[in-house]
N, CA and C atoms as an extended XYZ file, in Angstrom:
615
Properties=species:S:1:pos:R:3:atomname:S:1:resname:S:1:resid:I:1 pbc="F F F"
N        10.295      -52.245       67.569 N   MET     1
C         9.580      -52.733       66.391 CA  MET     1
C         9.063      -51.547       65.581 C   MET     1
N         9.457      -51.505       64.294 N   ASN     2
C         9.005      -50.411       63.430 CA  ASN     2
C         7.636      -50.704       62.869 C   ASN     2
N         6.852      -49.698       62.908 N   ARG     3
C         5.526      -49.834       62.305 CA  ARG     3
C         5.484      -49.053       60.990 C   ARG     3
N         4.884      -49.629       60.020 N   LYS     4
C         4.726      -48.934       58.759 CA  LYS     4
C         3.789      -47.748       58.941 C   LYS     4
N         4.199      -46.627       58.356 N   ALA     5
C         3.346      -45.435       58.444 CA  ALA     5
C         2.036      -45.696       57.723 C   ALA     5
N         1.020      -45.238       58.345 N   GLN     6
C        -0.291      -45.427       57.736 CA  GLN     6
C        -0.424      -44.558       56.482 C   GLN     6
N        -0.892      -45.116       55.420 N   GLN     7
C        -1.118      -44.397       54.171 CA  GLN     7
C        -2.612      -44.212       53.979 C   GLN     7
N        -2.971      -42.970       53.804 N   ARG     8
C        -4.392      -42.666       53.684 CA  ARG     8
C        -4.651      -41.965       52.364 C   ARG     8
N        -5.530      -42.469       51.546 N   GLY     9
C        -5.876      -41.853       50.263 CA  GLY     9
C        -7.108      -40.973       50.392 C   GLY     9
N        -7.589      -40.476       49.244 N   PHE    10
C        -8.796      -39.662       49.225 CA  PHE    10
C       -10.017      -40.554       49.377 C   PHE    10
N       -10.963      -40.063       50.137 N   THR    11
C       -12.245      -40.750       50.173 CA  THR    11
C       -13.038      -40.344       48.950 C   THR    11
N       -14.072      -41.047       48.671 N   LEU    12
C       -14.902      -40.747       47.502 CA  LEU    12
C       -15.519      -39.354       47.625 C   LEU    12
N       -15.935      -38.993       48.818 N   ILE    13
C       -16.552      -37.666       49.038 CA  ILE    13
C       -15.527      -36.562       48.797 C   ILE    13
N       -14.293      -36.759       49.325 N   GLU    14
C       -13.242      -35.750       49.132 CA  GLU    14
C       -12.906      -35.596       47.653 C   GLU    14
N       -12.860      -36.703       46.928 N   LEU    15
C       -12.560      -36.658       45.506 CA  LEU    15
C       -13.646      -35.921       44.740 C   LEU    15
N       -14.887      -36.152       45.105 N   MET    16
C       -16.004      -35.479       44.433 CA  MET    16
C       -15.970      -33.979       44.703 C   MET    16
N       -15.612      -33.588       45.939 N   ILE    17
C       -15.513      -32.165       46.275 CA  ILE    17
C       -14.394      -31.506       45.477 C   ILE    17
N       -13.258      -32.196       45.388 N   ALA    18
C       -12.114      -31.653       44.640 CA  ALA    18
C       -12.468      -31.465       43.159 C   ALA    18
N       -13.150      -32.443       42.585 N   LEU    19
C       -13.561      -32.343       41.186 CA  LEU    19
C       -14.554      -31.210       40.981 C   LEU    19
N       -15.447      -31.019       41.943 N   ALA    20
C       -16.438      -29.938       41.832 CA  ALA    20
C       -15.756      -28.573       41.871 C   ALA    20
N       -14.762      -28.439       42.779 N   VAL    21
C       -14.016      -27.169       42.868 CA  VAL    21
C       -13.242      -26.925       41.582 C   VAL    21
N       -12.591      -27.966       41.057 N   LEU    22
C       -11.814      -27.839       39.821 CA  LEU    22
C       -12.705      -27.459       38.637 C   LEU    22
N       -13.870      -28.079       38.560 N   SER    23
C       -14.797      -27.771       37.478 CA  SER    23
C       -15.261      -26.324       37.543 C   SER    23
N       -15.525      -25.851       38.765 N   THR    24
C       -15.950      -24.459       38.942 CA  THR    24
C       -14.862      -23.487       38.503 C   THR    24
N       -13.624      -23.782       38.892 N   LEU    25
C       -12.501      -22.926       38.509 CA  LEU    25
C       -12.329      -22.890       36.996 C   LEU    25
N       -12.516      -24.027       36.348 N   MET    26
C       -12.357      -24.081       34.892 CA  MET    26
C       -13.466      -23.304       34.199 C   MET    26
N       -14.698      -23.441       34.703 N   VAL    27
C       -15.833      -22.731       34.100 CA  VAL    27
C       -15.652      -21.232       34.224 C   VAL    27
N       -15.156      -20.790       35.368 N   VAL    28
C       -14.973      -19.357       35.605 CA  VAL    28
C       -13.707      -18.831       34.939 C   VAL    28
N       -12.615      -19.586       35.047 N   GLY    29
C       -11.320      -19.071       34.615 CA  GLY    29
C       -10.989      -19.254       33.151 C   GLY    29
N       -11.452      -20.335       32.523 N   LEU    30
C       -11.073      -20.624       31.146 CA  LEU    30
C       -11.531      -19.559       30.162 C   LEU    30
N       -12.795      -19.107       30.205 N   PRO    31
C       -13.206      -18.047       29.279 CA  PRO    31
C       -12.392      -16.763       29.446 C   PRO    31
N       -12.099      -16.421       30.701 N   ALA    32
C       -11.305      -15.219       30.958 CA  ALA    32
C        -9.900      -15.370       30.391 C   ALA    32
N        -9.331      -16.565       30.512 N   PHE    33
C        -7.996      -16.813       29.979 CA  PHE    33
C        -8.008      -16.744       28.460 C   PHE    33
N        -9.044      -17.310       27.843 N   GLN    34
C        -9.149      -17.272       26.387 CA  GLN    34
C        -9.273      -15.837       25.883 C   GLN    34
N       -10.053      -15.024       26.592 N   THR    35
C       -10.190      -13.611       26.225 CA  THR    35
C        -8.857      -12.896       26.364 C   THR    35
N        -8.133      -13.208       27.434 N   PHE    36
C        -6.812      -12.608       27.653 CA  PHE    36
C        -5.867      -12.939       26.496 C   PHE    36
N        -5.871      -14.198       26.077 N   VAL    37
C        -4.996      -14.627       24.980 CA  VAL    37
C        -5.376      -13.929       23.683 C   VAL    37
N        -6.683      -13.862       23.378 N   GLN    38
C        -7.135      -13.236       22.140 CA  GLN    38
C        -6.865      -11.735       22.139 C   GLN    38
N        -7.064      -11.080       23.285 N   ASN    39
C        -6.786       -9.640       23.358 CA  ASN    39
C        -5.304       -9.361       23.138 C   ASN    39
N        -4.446      -10.226       23.674 N   ASN    40
C        -3.013      -10.058       23.454 CA  ASN    40
C        -2.641      -10.336       22.004 C   ASN    40
N        -3.341      -11.277       21.398 N   ARG    41
C        -3.117      -11.550       19.977 CA  ARG    41
C        -3.492      -10.323       19.153 C   ARG    41
N        -4.600       -9.677       19.504 N   GLN    42
C        -5.032       -8.485       18.774 CA  GLN    42
C        -4.009       -7.364       18.904 C   GLN    42
N        -3.489       -7.173       20.108 N   ILE    43
C        -2.480       -6.128       20.326 CA  ILE    43
C        -1.243       -6.400       19.482 C   ILE    43
N        -0.806       -7.655       19.448 N   SER    44
C         0.381       -8.024       18.676 CA  SER    44
C         0.170       -7.786       17.186 C   SER    44
N        -0.994       -8.199       16.671 N   GLU    45
C        -1.276       -8.036       15.244 CA  GLU    45
C        -1.451       -6.565       14.887 C   GLU    45
N        -2.081       -5.822       15.771 N   HIS    46
C        -2.250       -4.390       15.557 CA  HIS    46
C        -0.890       -3.693       15.493 C   HIS    46
N         0.003       -4.046       16.396 N   ASN    47
C         1.334       -3.448       16.414 CA  ASN    47
C         2.107       -3.769       15.140 C   ASN    47
N         1.862       -4.948       14.583 N   SER    48
C         2.524       -5.328       13.337 CA  SER    48
C         2.116       -4.399       12.196 C   SER    48
N         0.830       -4.050       12.147 N   VAL    49
C         0.353       -3.130       11.107 CA  VAL    49
C         0.940       -1.738       11.318 C   VAL    49
N         0.946       -1.288       12.558 N   VAL    50
C         1.493        0.040       12.866 CA  VAL    50
C         2.963        0.116       12.469 C   VAL    50
N         3.732       -0.907       12.825 N   MET    51
C         5.153       -0.910       12.502 CA  MET    51
C         5.381       -0.948       10.995 C   MET    51
N         4.513       -1.640       10.259 N   SER    52
C         4.635       -1.683        8.803 CA  SER    52
C         4.442       -0.291        8.204 C   SER    52
N         3.413        0.404        8.679 N   LEU    53
C         3.142        1.750        8.181 CA  LEU    53
C         4.283        2.706        8.514 C   LEU    53
N         4.769        2.634        9.745 N   LEU    54
C         5.862        3.510       10.147 CA  LEU    54
C         7.136        3.194        9.377 C   LEU    54
N         7.375        1.918        9.099 N   SER    55
C         8.558        1.526        8.330 CA  SER    55
C         8.487        2.050        6.907 C   SER    55
N         7.296        1.921        6.283 N   ALA    56
C         7.124        2.416        4.913 CA  ALA    56
C         7.330        3.919        4.856 C   ALA    56
N         6.777        4.617        5.811 N   ARG    57
C         6.882        6.091        5.841 CA  ARG    57
C         8.327        6.534        6.068 C   ARG    57
N         8.987        5.919        7.036 N   SER    58
C        10.360        6.330        7.356 CA  SER    58
C        11.321        5.996        6.219 C   SER    58
N        11.103        4.870        5.533 N   GLU    59
C        11.973        4.495        4.419 CA  GLU    59
C        11.782        5.439        3.233 C   GLU    59
N        10.549        5.880        3.014 N   ALA    60
C        10.285        6.833        1.931 CA  ALA    60
C        11.041        8.137        2.177 C   ALA    60
N        11.024        8.592        3.412 N   VAL    61
C        11.730        9.833        3.765 CA  VAL    61
C        13.239        9.626        3.706 C   VAL    61
N        13.700        8.514        4.247 N   ARG    62
C        15.144        8.253        4.303 CA  ARG    62
C        15.761        8.118        2.912 C   ARG    62
N        15.100        7.303        2.053 N   ALA    63
C        15.645        7.018        0.729 CA  ALA    63
C        15.225        8.037       -0.329 C   ALA    63
N        14.284        8.917        0.047 N   ASN    64
C        13.800        9.948       -0.880 CA  ASN    64
C        13.167        9.332       -2.129 C   ASN    64
N        12.426        8.243       -1.929 N   VAL    65
C        11.713        7.574       -3.014 CA  VAL    65
C        10.329        7.166       -2.523 C   VAL    65
N         9.355        7.023       -3.420 N   PRO    66
C         8.043        6.533       -2.996 CA  PRO    66
C         8.142        5.094       -2.469 C   PRO    66
N         7.428        4.821       -1.395 N   VAL    67
C         7.360        3.471       -0.848 CA  VAL    67
C         5.899        3.099       -0.688 C   VAL    67
N         5.554        1.902       -1.145 N   VAL    68
C         4.164        1.443       -1.135 CA  VAL    68
C         4.000        0.252       -0.198 C   VAL    68
N         2.906        0.260        0.521 N   MET    69
C         2.479       -0.887        1.329 CA  MET    69
C         1.175       -1.375        0.705 C   MET    69
N         1.146       -2.627        0.265 N   CYS    70
C        -0.054       -3.121       -0.425 CA  CYS    70
C        -0.361       -4.557       -0.023 C   CYS    70
N        -1.594       -4.963       -0.279 N   THR    71
C        -1.995       -6.339        0.003 CA  THR    71
C        -1.277       -7.289       -0.943 C   THR    71
N        -0.870       -8.429       -0.422 N   SER    72
C        -0.165       -9.417       -1.235 CA  SER    72
C        -0.348      -10.791       -0.618 C   SER    72
N        -0.573      -11.776       -1.469 N   ASN    73
C        -0.678      -13.155       -0.969 CA  ASN    73
C         0.414      -14.051       -1.547 C   ASN    73
N         1.402      -13.415       -2.218 N   ASN    74
C         2.515      -14.204       -2.740 CA  ASN    74
C         3.874      -13.658       -2.312 C   ASN    74
N         3.885      -12.521       -1.606 N   GLY    75
C         5.138      -11.968       -1.109 CA  GLY    75
C         5.991      -11.273       -2.135 C   GLY    75
N         5.490      -11.123       -3.369 N   SER    76
C         6.305      -10.488       -4.405 CA  SER    76
C         5.555       -9.450       -5.218 C   SER    76
N         4.228       -9.451       -5.158 N   SER    77
C         3.460       -8.481       -5.940 CA  SER    77
C         2.154       -8.148       -5.233 C   SER    77
N         1.569       -7.012       -5.615 N   CYS    78
C         0.295       -6.597       -5.031 CA  CYS    78
C        -0.851       -7.366       -5.667 C   CYS    78
N        -1.903       -7.505       -4.932 N   ARG    79
C        -3.099       -8.153       -5.474 CA  ARG    79
C        -3.823       -7.183       -6.393 C   ARG    79
N        -4.306       -7.694       -7.504 N   ASP    80
C        -4.948       -6.879       -8.532 CA  ASP    80
C        -6.457       -6.877       -8.328 C   ASP    80
N        -7.011       -5.713       -7.990 N   CYS    81
C        -8.448       -5.629       -7.722 CA  CYS    81
C        -9.300       -5.810       -8.974 C   CYS    81
N        -8.690       -5.749      -10.139 N   ALA    82
C        -9.443       -5.953      -11.381 CA  ALA    82
C        -9.806       -7.419      -11.575 C   ALA    82
N        -9.022       -8.302      -10.976 N   THR    83
C        -9.248       -9.739      -11.165 CA  THR    83
C        -9.386      -10.514       -9.857 C   THR    83
N        -9.049       -9.890       -8.743 N   ASP    84
C        -9.003      -10.583       -7.453 CA  ASP    84
C       -10.037       -9.990       -6.499 C   ASP    84
N       -11.086      -10.744       -6.208 N   LEU    85
C       -12.147      -10.251       -5.332 CA  LEU    85
C       -11.657      -10.066       -3.891 C   LEU    85
N       -10.590      -10.730       -3.537 N   GLY    86
C       -10.063      -10.610       -2.176 CA  GLY    86
C        -8.906       -9.635       -2.071 C   GLY    86
N        -8.783       -8.740       -3.055 N   CYS    87
C        -7.623       -7.847       -3.105 CA  CYS    87
C        -7.543       -6.908       -1.908 C   CYS    87
N        -8.679       -6.635       -1.254 N   ALA    88
C        -8.692       -5.701       -0.125 CA  ALA    88
C        -8.597       -6.403        1.223 C   ALA    88
N        -8.318       -7.706        1.200 N   ASN    89
C        -8.213       -8.470        2.443 CA  ASN    89
C        -6.780       -8.390        2.976 C   ASN    89
N        -6.498       -7.359        3.746 N   TRP    90
C        -5.165       -7.160        4.285 CA  TRP    90
C        -4.762       -8.281        5.232 C   TRP    90
N        -5.738       -8.956        5.817 N   GLU    91
C        -5.408      -10.026        6.764 CA  GLU    91
C        -4.652      -11.176        6.110 C   GLU    91
N        -4.702      -11.261        4.768 N   ASP    92
C        -4.006      -12.336        4.057 CA  ASP    92
C        -2.516      -12.062        3.883 C   ASP    92
N        -2.082      -10.839        4.167 N   GLY    93
C        -0.672      -10.507        4.042 CA  GLY    93
C        -0.448       -9.230        3.250 C   GLY    93
N         0.741       -8.662        3.385 N   TRP    94
C         1.063       -7.441        2.643 CA  TRP    94
C         2.575       -7.321        2.479 C   TRP    94
N         2.978       -6.428        1.581 N   ILE    95
C         4.401       -6.202        1.334 CA  ILE    95
C         4.686       -4.700        1.325 C   ILE    95
N         5.957       -4.352        1.525 N   LEU    96
C         6.440       -2.991        1.346 CA  LEU    96
C         7.434       -3.010        0.193 C   LEU    96
N         7.349       -2.041       -0.709 N   PHE    97
C         8.322       -1.989       -1.800 CA  PHE    97
C         8.560       -0.552       -2.249 C   PHE    97
N         9.749       -0.318       -2.803 N   THR    98
C        10.065        0.991       -3.366 CA  THR    98
C         9.405        1.099       -4.735 C   THR    98
N         8.786        2.225       -4.998 N   ASP    99
C         8.033        2.401       -6.252 CA  ASP    99
C         8.671        3.544       -7.044 C   ASP    99
N         9.873        3.289       -7.568 N   VAL   100
C        10.617        4.336       -8.272 CA  VAL   100
C        10.429        4.293       -9.784 C   VAL   100
N        10.003        3.156      -10.304 N   VAL   101
C         9.841        3.018      -11.752 CA  VAL   101
C         8.464        3.542      -12.147 C   VAL   101
N         8.401        4.803      -12.544 N   ARG   102
C         7.109        5.403      -12.874 CA  ARG   102
C         7.057        5.922      -14.298 C   ARG   102
N         8.104        5.703      -15.065 N   THR   103
C         8.095        6.142      -16.455 CA  THR   103
C         7.479        5.093      -17.366 C   THR   103
N         7.462        3.854      -16.920 N   ASN   104
C         6.861        2.775      -17.686 CA  ASN   104
C         5.336        2.898      -17.617 C   ASN   104
N         4.644        2.966      -18.758 N   PRO   105
C         3.185        3.140      -18.727 CA  PRO   105
C         2.433        1.968      -18.113 C   PRO   105
N         3.096        0.818      -17.992 N   THR   106
C         2.410       -0.335      -17.391 CA  THR   106
C         2.552       -0.340      -15.880 C   THR   106
N         3.299        0.621      -15.355 N   THR   107
C         3.491        0.694      -13.906 CA  THR   107
C         2.453        1.606      -13.287 C   THR   107
N         1.772        1.111      -12.287 N   GLU   108
C         0.798        1.914      -11.567 CA  GLU   108
C         1.174        1.941      -10.096 C   GLU   108
N         0.759        2.990       -9.447 N   GLU   109
C         1.033        3.095       -8.023 CA  GLU   109
C         0.372        1.932       -7.291 C   GLU   109
N         1.149        1.255       -6.489 N   GLY   110
C         0.611        0.119       -5.762 CA  GLY   110
C         0.815       -1.201       -6.459 C   GLY   110
N         1.526       -1.202       -7.601 N   VAL   111
C         1.796       -2.433       -8.338 CA  VAL   111
C         3.295       -2.530       -8.589 C   VAL   111
N         3.917       -3.616       -8.171 N   VAL   112
C         5.340       -3.789       -8.399 CA  VAL   112
C         5.588       -3.925       -9.894 C   VAL   112
N         6.518       -3.139      -10.424 N   ASN   113
C         6.803       -3.152      -11.853 CA  ASN   113
C         7.338       -4.499      -12.308 C   ASN   113
N         6.936       -4.909      -13.516 N   ALA   114
C         7.328       -6.216      -14.030 CA  ALA   114
C         8.833       -6.319      -14.247 C   ALA   114
N         9.505       -5.181      -14.432 N   THR   115
C        10.945       -5.206      -14.670 CA  THR   115
C        11.746       -5.016      -13.400 C   THR   115
N        11.066       -5.004      -12.263 N   ALA   116
C        11.745       -4.741      -10.992 CA  ALA   116
C        12.690       -5.877      -10.627 C   ALA   116
N        13.726       -5.540       -9.919 N   GLY   117
C        14.701       -6.554       -9.523 CA  GLY   117
C        14.401       -7.126       -8.159 C   GLY   117
N        13.215       -7.634       -7.965 N   THR   118
C        12.838       -8.143       -6.646 CA  THR   118
C        13.648       -9.373       -6.250 C   THR   118
N        14.220      -10.067       -7.261 N   ASN   119
C        15.001      -11.256       -6.961 CA  ASN   119
C        16.504      -10.982       -6.972 C   ASN   119
N        16.864       -9.733       -7.231 N   ALA   120
C        18.282       -9.385       -7.278 CA  ALA   120
C        18.868       -9.356       -5.869 C   ALA   120
N        20.153       -9.659       -5.766 N   GLU   121
C        20.797       -9.640       -4.459 CA  GLU   121
C        20.931       -8.213       -3.947 C   GLU   121
N        21.145       -7.274       -4.867 N   VAL   122
C        21.270       -5.877       -4.498 CA  VAL   122
C        20.205       -5.077       -5.237 C   VAL   122
N        19.506       -4.249       -4.525 N   CYS   123
C        18.465       -3.428       -5.145 CA  CYS   123
C        19.117       -2.198       -5.771 C   CYS   123
N        18.970       -2.066       -7.067 N   GLU   124
C        19.540       -0.919       -7.765 CA  GLU   124
C        18.658        0.304       -7.576 C   GLU   124
N        19.240        1.481       -7.791 N   SER   125
C        18.510        2.730       -7.567 CA  SER   125
C        17.370        2.944       -8.547 C   SER   125
N        17.395        2.248       -9.690 N   ASP   126
C        16.349        2.430      -10.697 CA  ASP   126
C        15.376        1.254      -10.741 C   ASP   126
N        15.349        0.479       -9.671 N   GLU   127
C        14.462       -0.679       -9.610 CA  GLU   127
C        13.447       -0.545       -8.481 C   GLU   127
N        12.309       -1.188       -8.687 N   ASP   128
C        11.327       -1.344       -7.614 CA  ASP   128
C        11.686       -2.620       -6.852 C   ASP   128
N        11.904       -2.503       -5.567 N   CYS   129
C        12.349       -3.673       -4.806 CA  CYS   129
C        11.498       -3.884       -3.558 C   CYS   129
N        11.184       -5.134       -3.298 N   VAL   130
C        10.428       -5.497       -2.105 CA  VAL   130
C        11.317       -5.305       -0.878 C   VAL   130
N        10.826       -4.536        0.088 N   LEU   131
C        11.581       -4.232        1.296 CA  LEU   131
C        11.244       -5.182        2.439 C   LEU   131
N         9.976       -5.580        2.524 N   ALA   132
C         9.540       -6.444        3.626 CA  ALA   132
C         8.291       -7.206        3.214 C   ALA   132
N         8.155       -8.409        3.775 N   ILE   133
C         7.008       -9.276        3.499 CA  ILE   133
C         6.349       -9.631        4.824 C   ILE   133
N         5.041       -9.457        4.897 N   TYR   134
C         4.287       -9.774        6.111 CA  TYR   134
C         3.252      -10.845        5.794 C   TYR   134
N         3.211      -11.871        6.621 N   ASP   135
C         2.328      -13.013        6.366 CA  ASP   135
C         0.860      -12.720        6.644 C   ASP   135
N         0.577      -11.639        7.341 N   GLY   136
C        -0.816      -11.325        7.639 CA  GLY   136
C        -1.197      -11.700        9.053 C   GLY   136
N        -2.502      -11.808        9.282 N   LEU   137
C        -3.027      -12.033       10.629 CA  LEU   137
C        -3.387      -13.490       10.853 C   LEU   137
N        -3.734      -13.796       12.102 N   GLY   138
C        -4.102      -15.156       12.458 CA  GLY   138
C        -5.459      -15.554       11.894 C   GLY   138
N        -5.747      -16.825       11.977 N   ALA   139
C        -6.995      -17.360       11.435 CA  ALA   139
C        -8.208      -16.688       12.073 C   ALA   139
N        -9.153      -16.291       11.244 N   GLY   140
C       -10.393      -15.693       11.725 CA  GLY   140
C       -10.358      -14.189       11.841 C   GLY   140
N        -9.161      -13.586       11.846 N   SER   141
C        -9.045      -12.134       11.962 CA  SER   141
C        -9.281      -11.468       10.607 C   SER   141
N        -9.726      -10.219       10.646 N   THR   142
C        -9.882       -9.442        9.419 CA  THR   142
C        -9.239       -8.073        9.606 C   THR   142
N        -8.753       -7.516        8.506 N   LEU   143
C        -8.153       -6.187        8.489 CA  LEU   143
C        -8.548       -5.522        7.183 C   LEU   143
N        -9.324       -4.443        7.264 N   ARG   144
C        -9.828       -3.771        6.075 CA  ARG   144
C        -9.549       -2.274        6.152 C   ARG   144
N        -9.324       -1.676        4.972 N   LEU   145
C        -9.039       -0.246        4.863 CA  LEU   145
C       -10.161        0.425        4.097 C   LEU   145
N       -10.718        1.483        4.674 N   ALA   146
C       -11.790        2.237        4.018 CA  ALA   146
C       -11.475        3.726        4.112 C   ALA   146
N       -11.804        4.451        3.055 N   GLY   147
C       -11.570        5.894        3.063 CA  GLY   147
C       -11.307        6.415        1.673 C   GLY   147
N       -10.672        7.580        1.598 N   ALA   148
C       -10.379        8.205        0.312 CA  ALA   148
C        -9.112        7.593       -0.274 C   ALA   148
N        -9.234        7.047       -1.488 N   GLY   149
C        -8.083        6.435       -2.135 CA  GLY   149
C        -8.238        4.931       -2.230 C   GLY   149
N        -7.155        4.261       -2.565 N   SER   150
C        -7.171        2.812       -2.733 CA  SER   150
C        -7.433        2.106       -1.412 C   SER   150
N        -8.114        0.941       -1.483 N   ASN   151
C        -8.342        0.172       -0.255 CA  ASN   151
C        -7.425       -1.045       -0.181 C   ASN   151
N        -6.475       -1.139       -1.126 N   ASN   152
C        -5.530       -2.255       -1.083 CA  ASN   152
C        -4.071       -1.800       -1.142 C   ASN   152
N        -3.826       -0.470       -1.101 N   ALA   153
C        -2.450        0.023       -1.149 CA  ALA   153
C        -2.366        1.427       -0.561 C   ALA   153
N        -1.228        1.697        0.069 N   ILE   154
C        -0.934        3.031        0.583 CA  ILE   154
C         0.456        3.413        0.087 C   ILE   154
N         0.561        4.572       -0.552 N   ALA   155
C         1.845        5.031       -1.068 CA  ALA   155
C         2.330        6.232       -0.257 C   ALA   155
N         3.574        6.179        0.168 N   TYR   156
C         4.201        7.301        0.876 CA  TYR   156
C         5.210        7.980       -0.048 C   TYR   156
N         5.193        9.323       -0.062 N   ASN   157
C         6.189       10.026       -0.855 CA  ASN   157
C         7.375       10.431        0.020 C   ASN   157
N         8.317       11.125       -0.583 N   ALA   158
C         9.570       11.448        0.111 CA  ALA   158
C         9.387       12.388        1.293 C   ALA   158
N         8.233       13.042        1.382 N   THR   159
C         7.975       13.921        2.537 CA  THR   159
C         7.309       13.163        3.682 C   THR   159
N         6.936       11.905        3.444 N   GLY   160
C         6.263       11.105        4.464 CA  GLY   160
C         4.754       11.173        4.384 C   GLY   160
N         4.241       11.938        3.420 N   ALA   161
C         2.789       12.033        3.250 CA  ALA   161
C         2.270       10.808        2.502 C   ALA   161
N         1.017       10.441        2.762 N   SER   162
C         0.417        9.286        2.101 CA  SER   162
C        -0.657        9.727        1.122 C   SER   162
N        -0.931        8.856        0.156 N   ASP   163
C        -1.961        9.167       -0.832 CA  ASP   163
C        -3.333        8.680       -0.388 C   ASP   163
N        -3.424        8.120        0.798 N   VAL   164
C        -4.682        7.581        1.319 CA  VAL   164
C        -5.013        8.239        2.654 C   VAL   164
N        -6.253        8.678        2.789 N   SER   165
C        -6.765        9.139        4.083 CA  SER   165
C        -7.908        8.203        4.436 C   SER   165
N        -7.674        7.324        5.358 N   GLY   166
C        -8.698        6.331        5.673 CA  GLY   166
C        -8.462        5.682        7.018 C   GLY   166
N        -9.191        4.604        7.238 N   THR   167
C        -9.139        3.919        8.525 CA  THR   167
C        -9.035        2.414        8.332 C   THR   167
N        -8.023        1.823        8.956 N   PHE   168
C        -7.931        0.371        9.060 CA  PHE   168
C        -8.820       -0.075       10.222 C   PHE   168
N        -9.619       -1.095        9.990 N   THR   169
C       -10.396       -1.698       11.073 CA  THR   169
C        -9.968       -3.148       11.223 C   THR   169
N        -9.503       -3.490       12.431 N   MET   170
C        -9.058       -4.849       12.699 CA  MET   170
C       -10.045       -5.542       13.623 C   MET   170
N       -10.354       -6.770       13.289 N   CYS   171
C       -11.234       -7.584       14.129 CA  CYS   171
C       -10.550       -8.915       14.418 C   CYS   171
N       -10.508       -9.276       15.682 N   VAL   172
C        -9.990      -10.573       16.102 CA  VAL   172
C       -11.112      -11.286       16.859 C   VAL   172
N       -11.458      -12.519       16.489 N   PRO   173
C       -12.571      -13.215       17.147 CA  PRO   173
C       -12.384      -13.315       18.654 C   PRO   173
N       -13.502      -13.224       19.368 N   LYS   174
C       -13.550      -13.394       20.817 CA  LYS   174
C       -12.795      -12.311       21.579 C   LYS   174
N       -12.722      -11.126       20.995 N   THR   175
C       -12.162       -9.991       21.699 CA  THR   175
C       -13.283       -9.014       22.019 C   THR   175
N       -12.996       -8.053       22.861 N   THR   176
C       -14.044       -7.167       23.347 CA  THR   176
C       -14.126       -5.835       22.599 C   THR   176
N       -13.122       -5.527       21.777 N   VAL   177
C       -13.151       -4.257       21.040 CA  VAL   177
C       -12.601       -4.456       19.634 C   VAL   177
N       -13.016       -3.560       18.723 N   TYR   178
C       -12.381       -3.466       17.423 CA  TYR   178
C       -11.208       -2.501       17.548 C   TYR   178
N       -10.137       -2.776       16.844 N   LYS   179
C        -9.021       -1.845       16.776 CA  LYS   179
C        -9.143       -1.035       15.484 C   LYS   179
N        -9.035        0.284       15.604 N   LYS   180
C        -9.071        1.147       14.436 CA  LYS   180
C        -7.764        1.914       14.330 C   LYS   180
N        -7.266        2.018       13.098 N   LEU   181
C        -6.021        2.711       12.834 CA  LEU   181
C        -6.289        3.750       11.758 C   LEU   181
N        -6.272        5.019       12.161 N   VAL   182
C        -6.610        6.116       11.243 CA  VAL   182
C        -5.345        6.607       10.547 C   VAL   182
N        -5.393        6.696        9.210 N   ILE   183
C        -4.292        7.211        8.410 CA  ILE   183
C        -4.707        8.566        7.848 C   ILE   183
N        -3.968        9.612        8.194 N   THR   184
C        -4.262       10.950        7.688 CA  THR   184
C        -3.366       11.244        6.491 C   THR   184
N        -3.584       12.402        5.860 N   SER   185
C        -2.788       12.772        4.687 CA  SER   185
C        -1.319       12.993        5.039 C   SER   185
N        -1.028       13.237        6.323 N   THR   186
C         0.367       13.395        6.740 CA  THR   186
C         1.073       12.049        6.818 C   THR   186
N         0.295       10.963        6.780 N   GLY   187
C         0.870        9.629        6.788 CA  GLY   187
C         1.032        9.007        8.155 C   GLY   187
N         0.785        9.756        9.193 N   ARG   188
C         0.969        9.217       10.540 CA  ARG   188
C        -0.251        8.387       10.968 C   ARG   188
N        -0.030        7.141       11.416 N   PRO   189
C        -1.149        6.314       11.898 CA  PRO   189
C        -1.535        6.683       13.324 C   PRO   189
N        -2.814        6.681       13.597 N   LYS   190
C        -3.324        6.988       14.933 CA  LYS   190
C        -4.283        5.882       15.353 C   LYS   190
N        -4.050        5.319       16.538 N   THR   191
C        -4.851        4.198       17.029 CA  THR   191
C        -6.105        4.673       17.739 C   THR   191
N        -7.225        4.020       17.416 N   GLU   192
C        -8.486        4.268       18.106 CA  GLU   192
C        -9.131        2.936       18.422 C   GLU   192
N       -10.033        2.940       19.390 N   GLU   193
C       -10.775        1.735       19.731 CA  GLU   193
C       -12.267        2.039       19.669 C   GLU   193
N       -13.006        1.113       19.135 N   ALA   194
C       -14.457        1.277       19.056 CA  ALA   194
C       -15.120       -0.036       19.448 C   ALA   194
N       -15.899        0.003       20.495 N   SER   195
C       -16.566       -1.213       20.959 CA  SER   195
C       -17.628       -1.637       19.963 C   SER   195
N       -17.687       -2.906       19.613 N   PRO   196
C       -18.720       -3.398       18.713 CA  PRO   196
C       -20.047       -3.538       19.435 C   PRO   196
N       -21.079       -3.843       18.687 N   SER   197
C       -22.379       -4.107       19.304 CA  SER   197
C       -22.298       -5.435       20.033 C   SER   197
N       -22.650       -5.442       21.305 N   GLY   198
C       -22.547       -6.665       22.079 CA  GLY   198
C       -21.260       -6.701       22.874 C   GLY   198
N       -21.164       -7.589       23.835 N   PRO   199
C       -20.011       -7.619       24.732 CA  PRO   199
C       -18.743       -8.201       24.109 C   PRO   199
N       -18.896       -9.033       23.072 N   LYS   200
C       -17.730       -9.684       22.529 CA  LYS   200
C       -17.944      -10.030       21.053 C   LYS   200
N       -16.868       -9.910       20.253 N   VAL   201
C       -16.935      -10.278       18.845 CA  VAL   201
C       -16.718      -11.781       18.732 C   VAL   201
N       -17.741      -12.509       18.346 N   LEU   202
C       -17.608      -13.958       18.221 CA  LEU   202
C       -16.978      -14.343       16.896 C   LEU   202
N       -17.323      -13.628       15.830 N   SER   203
C       -16.722      -13.871       14.529 CA  SER   203
C       -16.580      -12.544       13.806 C   SER   203
N       -15.641      -12.469       12.899 N   CYS   204
C       -15.337      -11.192       12.232 CA  CYS   204
C       -16.005      -11.103       10.873 C   CYS   204
N       -16.399       -9.888       10.484 N   PRO   205
C       -17.021       -9.702        9.154 CA  PRO   205
C       -16.005       -9.853        8.046 C   PRO   205
């Protein structure tokens, strides 16, 4: 005669203990996991800025033409600080473009020329053309440039030197450090870290 195997479930006490252990693990582990995710997000966004600067510099040297990296929220032109209060908000996005049209008096360094062939299939040698478009950083992050020169554009010449000597400061919410990117007159970016006041950045300036 076969007997059915006895099936035993959790008792109420066992279930309460399991829930208590799970709650403890979540309280301890979730904040650490969130910090891990945000720190990795900061590293990724920081690397994006570094690669943009290196790309602009290397293209200027390779093509023997000035290349500009500037703030942009439309992917085709630089933000105008004369009319746009958010022109220095790099976190909103930026573009790289060749800045070869300098004989036109309406062309300024850091501004894509109105006659540029940005929509052309092939970029001509006498046109200013957008090389790359970057969407910017994630929600809540900030990226600002301070120093000698423009705070919304960096121009590299054919030798790889930049017209700006300053520091990018990146802030990502809920991370433990600010990322700093120093730009020297040679154009090479150098990464630094500076701990903010307090153990963690809850919101960015």
